[in-house]
C-alpha positions in Angstrom: 145.0 164.0 111.3 142.7 162.0 109.0 145.8 160.8 107.0 147.6 159.6 110.1 144.5 157.8 111.4 143.9 156.1 108.0 147.6 155.1 107.9 147.4 153.6 111.4 144.1 151.7 110.6 145.5 150.3 107.4 148.7 149.2 109.0 146.7 147.5 111.8 144.5 145.8 109.3 147.4 144.4 107.3 149.1 143.2 110.5 145.9 141.6 111.8 145.3 139.9 108.4 148.8 138.4 108.5 148.2 137.1 112.1 144.9 135.5 111.1 146.5 133.9 108.1 149.3 132.5 110.1 147.0 131.1 112.7 144.9 129.3 110.1 148.0 127.9 108.4 149.4 126.7 111.7 146.1 125.1 112.7 145.7 123.3 109.4 149.4 122.1 109.7 148.7 120.8 113.2 145.7 118.9 111.9 147.8 117.4 109.1 150.4 116.3 111.6 147.8 114.6 113.7 146.5 112.7 110.7 150.0 111.7 109.8 150.6 110.3 113.2 147.4 108.2 112.9 148.7 106.4 109.8 149.4 103.7 108.7 147.0 101.9 111.1 144.0 103.9 110.1 144.9 104.3 106.4 144.9 100.5 105.9 142.1 98.9 103.9 138.9 97.9 105.8 139.0 94.3 107.0 136.1 91.9 107.0 135.8 92.5 110.8 135.8 96.3 110.2 133.0 95.9 107.7 131.0 93.8 110.1 131.4 96.3 112.9 130.4 99.2 110.6 127.2 97.2 109.8 126.1 96.9 113.4 123.3 99.1 114.7 124.0 101.2 117.8 122.1 98.7 119.9 124.0 95.8 118.5 127.4 97.6 118.9 126.7 98.4 122.6 125.6 94.8 123.2 128.6 93.2 121.6 130.9 95.7 123.4 129.4 95.0 126.8 129.4 91.2 126.1 133.1 91.3 125.2 132.5 90.1 121.7 134.3 93.2 120.3 136.6 95.6 122.1 136.6 99.4 121.8 139.9 99.4 120.0 138.4 97.4 117.1 135.4 99.8 117.0 137.8 102.7 116.7 139.9 100.9 114.1 136.8 100.5 111.8 135.4 104.0 112.3 138.8 105.7 112.4 139.5 104.4 108.9 136.3 105.9 107.7 137.1 109.2 109.5 140.4 109.5 107.5 138.6 108.6 104.3 135.9 111.2 105.0 138.5 113.9 105.8 140.5 113.2 102.7 137.4 113.4 100.5 135.3 116.1 102.1 137.5 118.0 104.6 135.0 117.5 107.4 137.1 117.3 110.6 138.9 119.8 112.8 140.4 117.7 115.6 141.3 114.1 116.2 141.1 112.5 119.7 141.4 108.8 118.9 143.6 107.5 121.7 142.3 110.0 124.2 138.7 109.0 123.4 139.6 105.3 123.6 141.2 105.7 127.0 137.9 107.0 128.4 135.6 104.3 127.1 134.0 102.2 129.8 132.0 99.0 129.3 128.7 97.8 130.8 127.2 101.2 130.1 124.3 102.4 127.9 126.6 103.7 125.1 129.7 101.6 125.5 132.0 101.9 122.5 129.6 104.1 120.5 131.7 106.5 118.3 130.4 110.0 118.8 131.7 113.1 116.9 131.4 116.5 118.4 130.6 119.7 116.5 133.2 122.4 116.9 131.0 124.5 119.1 130.9 122.2 122.1 133.6 122.2 124.7 135.9 119.2 125.1 138.4 119.6 127.8 141.9 120.3 126.5 140.7 121.1 123.0 139.8 124.2 121.1 136.2 125.3 120.6 136.6 127.5 117.5 133.2 128.1 115.9 135.3 128.5 112.8 137.0 131.7 114.1 140.8 132.0 114.0 140.7 134.1 117.1 139.5 131.1 119.0 142.2 128.7 117.8 144.9 127.4 120.1 142.9 128.1 123.2 142.1 124.7 124.8 139.1 124.9 127.1 139.5 123.9 130.7 136.3 121.7 131.0 133.9 119.7 128.9 130.3 120.5 128.0 127.6 118.7 130.0 126.7 116.4 127.1 130.4 115.4 126.7 130.6 114.5 130.4 127.3 112.5 130.1 128.6 110.7 127.1 131.9 109.8 128.8 129.9 108.4 131.8 127.7 106.5 129.4 130.8 104.8 127.9 130.8 106.5 124.5 133.9 106.8 122.3 134.4 110.5 121.6 137.0 110.5 118.8 136.8 113.7 116.6 135.5 117.2 116.3 133.7 118.3 113.1 133.9 121.4 110.9 131.6 124.5 111.0 131.4 127.7 109.0 132.8 130.9 110.4 130.2 132.2 112.8 127.9 129.2 112.2 125.2 130.8 110.0 125.2 129.4 106.4 124.2 126.6 104.1 127.9 125.9 103.4 130.6 124.8 105.8 133.5 127.0 105.1 136.1 128.9 107.2 139.5 130.5 106.7 140.6 128.4 109.7 139.8 124.9 108.3 138.8 125.4 104.7 135.6 124.1 103.0 133.6 120.9 103.5 132.1 119.3 100.4 129.1 117.1 99.9 129.9 113.3 99.9 127.5 112.7 97.0 129.0 115.4 94.8 132.1 117.5 95.8 130.8 120.5 93.7 128.0 120.9 96.3 127.8 121.9 99.9 127.4 119.6 102.8 125.0 122.0 104.5 125.7 124.0 107.6 126.4 124.7 110.3 126.8 121.0 111.1 128.1 120.2 107.6 131.2 118.5 108.9 129.2 116.2 111.1 126.7 115.3 108.3 129.5 114.5 105.8 131.2 112.3 108.4 128.0 110.4 109.2 127.5 109.8 105.5 130.9 108.2 105.4 130.1 106.1 108.5 133.0 107.7 110.4 130.7 108.2 113.4 127.5 106.7 114.7 126.3 109.9 116.2 127.1 113.6 115.8 126.4 116.1 118.6 125.1 119.1 116.7 123.2 122.3 117.3 120.4 124.2 115.6 119.1 127.8 115.6 117.7 127.9 112.1 118.1 124.5 110.6 121.6 123.2 111.4 120.4 119.8 112.6 118.1 119.5 109.6 119.8 121.1 106.5 123.1 119.1 106.7 121.3 115.7 107.2 119.0 116.6 104.3 122.0 117.5 102.1 123.9 114.4 103.0 121.2 111.7 103.2 121.3 111.1 107.0 119.0 111.8 109.9 118.6 114.6 112.5 116.0 115.9 114.9 115.9 119.3 116.5 114.6 119.0 120.1 112.8 121.6 122.1 114.8 123.8 124.4 115.5 122.0 127.6 115.3 118.4 126.4 119.0 117.9 125.5 122.1 119.1 127.4 123.1 122.6 126.4 125.6 123.9 128.9 129.1 124.1 127.4 127.8 124.6 123.8 128.4 127.9 122.1 126.6 129.9 119.5 127.1 133.1 117.5 125.3 135.1 118.7 125.7 134.0 122.3 123.4 134.9 125.1 120.3 135.2 123.0 117.3 133.7 124.9 114.5 134.9 122.6 115.4 132.1 120.2 117.7 129.5 121.7 120.4 127.5 119.9 119.3 123.9 120.5 121.8 121.1 120.9 120.5 117.9 119.3 122.0 114.7 117.8 122.2 113.5 114.2 122.8 109.9 113.1 123.7 107.7 110.2 120.4 105.8 110.6 117.0 106.5 112.1 117.3 103.4 114.2 120.5 104.7 115.8 119.0 108.1 116.3 116.1 106.7 118.2 118.3 104.4 120.3 120.7 107.2 121.1 117.9 109.5 122.3 116.4 106.9 124.5 119.8 106.1 126.1 120.7 109.7 126.7 117.4 110.5 128.4 117.9 107.3 130.4 121.1 108.9 131.8 119.0 111.6 133.4 120.6 114.6 131.6 119.0 117.0 134.1 121.4 115.7 136.7 124.3 116.8 134.4 122.9 120.1 133.1 120.8 122.8 134.8 119.2 123.7 131.4 117.5 120.2 131.1 114.0 119.6 132.2 113.4 116.3 134.1 111.3 114.5 131.5 111.9 110.7 131.4 111.7 108.8 128.1 108.0 108.3 127.1 107.7 105.6 124.5 105.2 106.1 121.6 104.3 103.2 119.4 101.6 103.8 116.8 101.7 100.1 115.7 100.9 98.8 119.2 98.1 101.3 119.7 96.6 100.4 116.3 96.1 104.1 115.6 97.8 105.7 112.6 98.8 109.3 113.1 97.1 112.1 111.2 99.3 114.4 109.1 98.9 118.0 108.1 101.0 119.1 105.1 102.4 122.6 104.5 103.2 122.7 100.7 104.3 126.3 100.5 105.3 128.7 103.3 104.3 131.7 101.1 107.9 133.0 101.2 110.2 130.5 99.5 108.4 127.8 97.6 109.9 124.4 97.0 111.9 123.7 93.9 110.6 120.7 91.8 112.9 118.1 93.4 111.9 119.1 96.9 108.3 119.3 96.0 108.4 115.8 94.5 110.1 114.4 97.6 107.2 115.8 99.7 104.6 114.4 97.4 106.3 111.0 97.4 106.1 110.9 101.2 102.4 111.9 101.2 101.5 109.3 98.6 103.3 106.6 100.5 101.5 107.5 103.8 98.1 107.6 102.1 98.7 104.2 100.5 99.3 102.8 104.0 96.0 104.2 105.3 97.3 107.4 107.0 95.0 110.4 106.9 96.8 113.3 105.3 95.2 116.8 105.0 96.4 120.2 103.9 97.4 122.0 107.1 95.9 125.5 107.6 98.6 127.3 109.6 98.4 130.6 111.4 100.4 133.3 109.6 103.9 131.9 108.8 105.0 135.4 107.8 104.3 136.9 111.2 106.3 134.1 112.9 109.2 134.7 110.6 109.0 138.5 111.2 109.3 137.8 114.9 112.2 135.5 114.4 114.2 137.8 112.2 113.6 140.7 114.5 115.0 138.7 117.4 118.1 137.8 115.3 118.7 141.5 114.5 117.7 142.9 117.9 121.3 143.9 118.9 121.6 145.8 115.6 125.3 146.3 115.7 127.2 149.4 116.7 127.7 152.3 114.4 131.1 152.3 112.7 133.2 155.3 112.0 134.0 156.6 108.5 137.6 155.6 108.9 137.0 152.0 110.0 134.4 151.6 107.3 137.0 152.7 104.7 139.5 150.3 106.2 137.0 147.4 106.2 137.7 146.7 109.8 135.2 147.4 112.6 132.3 147.1 110.2 132.9 143.3 110.5 133.3 143.3 114.2 130.5 145.6 115.3 127.9 143.1 116.2 127.5 140.0 118.3 127.8 137.4 115.5 130.9 139.0 113.9 132.6 140.0 117.2 135.2 137.2 117.2 136.2 137.8 113.5 139.8 138.8 112.7 139.9 141.6 110.2 140.9 139.4 107.3 138.1 136.8 108.0 134.7 137.0 106.3 131.4 135.6 107.3 129.3 133.4 105.0 127.7 135.1 102.0 124.1 134.7 103.5 125.2 136.2 106.8 127.0 139.1 105.0 123.8 139.8 103.0 121.8 139.7 106.2 124.1 142.1 107.9 124.2 144.4 104.9 120.4 144.9 105.2 120.6 145.2 109.0 123.2 148.0 108.8 121.1 150.1 106.4 119.3 153.0 108.2 115.8 152.2 109.1 114.4 154.9 106.8 116.3 153.3 103.9 114.9 149.9 104.7 111.4 151.2 104.8 111.9 153.1 101.6 113.3 150.0 99.9 110.3 148.0 101.2 107.8 150.6 100.0 109.4 150.5 96.5 109.3 146.7 96.5 105.6 146.9 97.2 104.8 149.7 94.7 106.9 148.7 91.8 106.6 144.9 91.8 104.4 143.3 89.1 102.1 141.6 89.6 101.0 143.6 92.6 101.8 141.9 95.9 104.5 139.8 94.5 107.1 141.2 96.9 104.9 142.0 99.9 106.3 139.3 102.1 109.9 139.9 101.1 109.4 143.6 101.9 107.8 142.9 105.2 110.8 140.8 106.3 113.3 143.3 105.1 112.0 146.3 106.9 111.9 144.6 110.4 115.7 144.0 110.5 116.6 146.8 112.9 117.9 147.4 116.4 115.3 147.1 119.2 115.1 148.6 122.7 114.7 146.3 125.7 111.0 147.3 125.9 110.5 146.5 122.2 112.1 143.1 122.6 110.0 142.3 125.6 106.8 143.2 123.7 108.0 140.9 120.9 108.5 138.1 123.3 104.8 138.5 124.3 103.9 138.4 120.6 105.9 135.3 120.1 104.1 133.5 122.9 100.8 134.4 121.3 102.1 132.9 118.1 103.1 129.7 119.9 99.7 129.4 121.4 98.0 129.9 118.0 100.1 127.2 116.4 99.5 124.8 119.3 95.8 125.4 119.0 95.9 124.8 115.2 97.4 121.4 115.9 94.5 120.6 118.2 91.7 122.1 116.2 92.8 120.3 113.0 93.4 117.1 114.9 96.9 116.5 113.4 99.7 114.6 115.1 102.4 116.0 112.8 103.1 118.7 110.3 104.9 117.4 107.2 106.7 119.9 105.0 110.0 120.3 103.0 113.3 120.4 104.9 114.6 123.2 102.6 113.3 124.5 99.3 116.5 123.6 97.5 118.5 120.4 97.2 122.1 120.7 98.3 123.3 124.1 97.1 126.3 124.5 94.7 129.3 125.6 96.6 129.6 129.4 96.5 125.9 129.9 95.9 124.5 130.1 99.4 124.7 133.9 99.2 122.3 133.9 96.3 120.0 131.5 98.1 120.1 133.8 101.2 119.2 133.0 104.8 115.6 133.7 103.8 115.5 130.3 102.2 115.8 128.8 105.7 112.3 129.9 106.4 110.8 126.3 106.3 113.1 125.3 109.2 113.6 128.6 111.1 109.8 128.8 111.5 110.0 125.9 114.0 112.9 127.4 115.9 110.8 130.5 116.7 107.9 128.3 117.8 110.3 125.9 119.7 108.6 122.9 118.1 110.3 119.5 117.7 111.4 118.9 114.1 113.2 116.0 112.4 114.3 115.3 108.8 114.0 112.0 106.9 115.7 111.5 103.5 113.2 110.3 101.0 114.6 110.3 97.5 117.3 111.8 95.1 117.2 114.5 92.5 116.3 113.2 89.1 117.5 115.3 86.1 114.4 114.3 84.1 111.6 114.3 86.7 112.8 117.5 88.4 113.8 119.8 85.6 112.3 123.3 85.3 110.5 124.1 82.1 112.8 125.6 79.4 110.8 128.7 79.5 110.5 128.9 83.3 111.2 132.6 83.5 108.2 133.2 81.2 105.7 131.2 83.2 103.0 132.4 85.5 104.6 130.6 88.4 107.9 132.5 88.0 106.0 135.7 87.6 104.6 135.3 91.1 107.9 134.6 92.8 109.3 137.4 95.0 112.8 138.6 94.2 114.4 136.5 97.0 112.7 133.4 95.6 113.8 134.2 92.1 117.4 134.4 93.3 117.0 131.1 95.1 115.5 129.4 91.9 118.5 130.7 90.0 120.6 128.2 92.1 118.5 125.3 91.0 119.8 123.0 88.3 118.3 119.5 88.2 120.9 118.2 85.8 123.8 119.4 87.9 122.0 118.2 91.1 121.1 114.8 89.7 121.6 112.1 92.4 121.8 114.5 95.4 119.6 113.6 98.4 116.2 115.1 99.2 114.5 115.0 102.6 111.2 115.9 104.3 110.6 117.5 107.6 108.4 116.0 110.4 107.2 118.5 113.0 105.6 117.9 116.3 104.7 120.2 119.2 107.0 121.2 122.1 108.7 118.4 124.0 107.3 115.7 121.6 110.7 114.3 120.8 109.6 110.6 121.2 106.5 111.2 119.1 108.4 112.9 116.3 110.9 110.1 116.1 108.0 107.7 115.7 106.6 110.0 113.0 109.9 109.8 111.2 109.8 106.0 111.5 106.3 106.0 110.0 107.6 107.9 107.0 110.5 105.5 106.6 108.2 102.5 106.9 105.7 103.9 104.4 108.5 104.5 101.8 109.8 101.0 102.3 106.4 99.3 102.0 105.6 101.3 98.8 108.9 100.3 97.2 110.3 103.9 97.6 112.9 103.2 100.3 115.7 105.7 100.5 119.0 103.8 100.1 122.1 105.6 101.3 125.2 105.4 99.2 128.3 103.8 100.6 131.5 106.0 100.5 135.0 104.7 100.7 
């Protein structure tokens, strides 16, 4: 009986693996054929007019399009050439909608002719929404997401969909379905995730705006990795219906749709124009908050900043710490008040967040399916759409490995981490996070929701009591990670961003500098230093990914955080950082890619 069951399971696995492989090969072939049909028009060299169009801001582009000075076809010609260049160099695109998008452009609208790319987790009528899963390929959706409908009514040019990792959770954009997206600045490194395809495309100027989403940093890590801009909104400020997440249906921590942009000026202009379209009339998830301008220059009042240098879990590597110091120094030189922020417990918020992520726990798998490597990858919400031959990202696999350990084993592991670590206390935070990853009952989850609300209240009070307008901190403790190393970094290194998802605070990233092999090198004897001795085991693994020489020239960003529904204010805070850098001769200058 056991032998027959094992034989059947193995045969099913082999057959399913072949099907998934065939689907991925066919999907990539279809994409290649679409690209071939776009040439030679879009593979021709950039003209002077193309270069001029690419140099226009979003506001200028809309103005010239509405005035008839340029037509949408010329806009598509310029950006389409950059799309093909970006795809060839970084493998960032999943679908091409050039002519279809062009046919839906209308003029005399707030976003007339603006090229907007769509992350492959948003529905576009007649196209797949894959989330990187082969099981979702070749299943065109019947209707478009609310934001897509709004953009079409606003006159935007929706021309491509961008790559995501399988299941969305990672620092690398990689899937069996579409392959791997590389960083424009150095192909050996990742473009970030889960919106890595969109960030790479923006760096190439293949799009003005990327429609992205964020549950733990996906509107912040990719821009930070690729030297562009992004801001995670609070839930309810940006249209969400018709966007998809893995896991879906989780309300305790929402996946937040939000835009990314090539420039901060474009990001601000786009936000204002989208809100001006009254998104609450398109999407039931949106709250009816009109655009509320904030201008610190006109008021004559400089904002006050509170800095979080270290979250106590995953400290910044030298390059990221230097980027934060550079921003702080520039702000102070311009007369801004900058203090060290005294936060409520960061660890407690992260424990809450990781418990929400693991609340469904996954179903128990049988001995036979475990042997066959099958149902163990499809037993929980995130992995449910996986074909047997597909794998999740390395960070997600590590997360699930801990999750599937029996609770007593996790508690034993945590106890041993606490008892055996030297110096004492070194692994206390790591142990505390590891032992909370377990299934929860409905009653337990409801109790945790109440705890989360108390944490939100405490952090909001801390803002008020310390009189700060913004929190300033790192975007991620590492520069762009070497491809294949995100599993070593682990999802725990997302703590500096995930913290603000749990709190539902608004958070944006601003590129500030580049890794410097000399300024940012670790000491030769780093593993013998007191600083290394104090690192928890997860942080030691993360630091093993850090190599200032190999990372030389990669972008570094900082994170600007405001309270809930302070999108306009955070954008102005991001502008204040950019202005301070420029006026202190530290301006971040994006590379041009061809």
